[in-house]
N, C-alpha and C positions, 0 to 999 in steps of 0.2 A: 817403591814409593809408598808412604803410609796412606791409609784410607782417608784420614782427616785432611791431608793436603790436596786430595782430589776434589774436595768440596769447594764450591764457589761461595764466597762471602757476599752477602748483599746487605745494603744499608737501608735503614728506615728513612723515608722521605724527610722526616723531621730532623733526623740526625742520630747517629749511633748505630751500632751493629745489632740487628735483630737476631740473626741466627748464622751459624756456620754451615747450615745445610743448604740444599739446593733452593734457588729462588722459586717462589710459588708460580704456578702457571697463570698466565694473564686471563684465561677463561675462568679459572676458579675465582680470581679476584673480582672479575666483572660480575659473576654470579653472586658473590658475597655482597657486593655493592647494591645489586638489584634487590636482594632480600632485605638489606638494611633500609633501602629507600621505601620498600613496601611497608615495613614496620613503622618507619617515621611518618608515612602518610596516614597509616591507621591511627597512630597517636595524635596526629593533627586533627583528624576528624573527631576523635574523642574529646580533645581539648575544646573544639568548637562547640560540641554538644554540651559539655559541662558549663561552658561560658554562657550559652543560651539558657540552660536550666537555672543557673545561678542568677542570671539577669532577670528571669521571670519571677523567681522567688524574692529577689531583692526589690523588684518593683512593687510587690505587695507590701513589703515592709516600709519602704521609704516614700511611696507615692499615694498611700491610702488616704491621706488628708488633702492631697492636691488634685486628684482626678476623681471624676464621678465613678461609682462602683462598676457600672456597665463597661465603661471604657477601660478601666483598670483590669477587669476580668478578661476583656478581649485581648489586651496587650500581653498579659501574663500567660494566657492560654496559647497565644501564637508563639511566644518565646519558648514555652515548654514543648510545644509540638515541633518547633524547629530543632530543639535539642534531641527529641526522639528521632526525627528524620536524620540528623547527623549521626546518631549512634547506629541506626540501621544502614546508612550509607557506608559507615566505617567497616562494618562486618561484610557487606556485599562486596565492596571494593577489595578488601584484603583477601577474601575467599576467591574472587574472580582472578586476581593476579596469582594467588597461590596455586590455583588449578593449572595455570599455564606453566608453572615451574615444577609441577608434581613429578615429572619424569626425571628431573635433575636430582642428583645426590647432594642436597644442600640442607644444612641444619637451619630450621626456621621455626618460629612459633607455630604450634599446631593450629589448624583451622578451628577445631572445636573450642580452643581457648579464646581465640579472638571472637568467635560467635557468642560464646558464653558470657564474656565480659560485656559485649554490646547488649545482649539480651537482659543481663542484670541491670545495666544502666537504663534500658528502656522500662523495665519494671519499676525501678525507683522513680523515674520520671512520671510514669502513670500514677503511682501512689501519690506523688506530689500534686499532680493535677486533680486527682480525686479529693485529696485533702483541701486543696484550694477551693474547689467547687462546694464542698461541704461547709467550709468556713464562710464563704460568701453567701450561701443560701440560708445559713443558720443564724 
């Protein structure tokens, strides 16, 4: 019998044949889903932080004639700090889950990259906060 006829065909859940090779192991697929879920959660935290940062900066632009300066400064500062907290939480959570999967042989985004992106966004947020404080005090 030819080697190719010994291979089992498996189908893509959406339809169509993916490969003529052996079907992937269920454990491998489960680990892949876990990695992807961890990366989606990381991205969700980053989106939350970016939304808070943008809201804080947008409040300065659009509410400066509506609110007293002290209240506006408090609102924008809290929103920017919320963004910083979300960026730090993103890195912590990604690294926490990544450590639990370190012994597995899975391709995932490196911990240093997730931490670096989060710290870069924290730095940008701090610069925005300092710029805001200089603008209000000047």
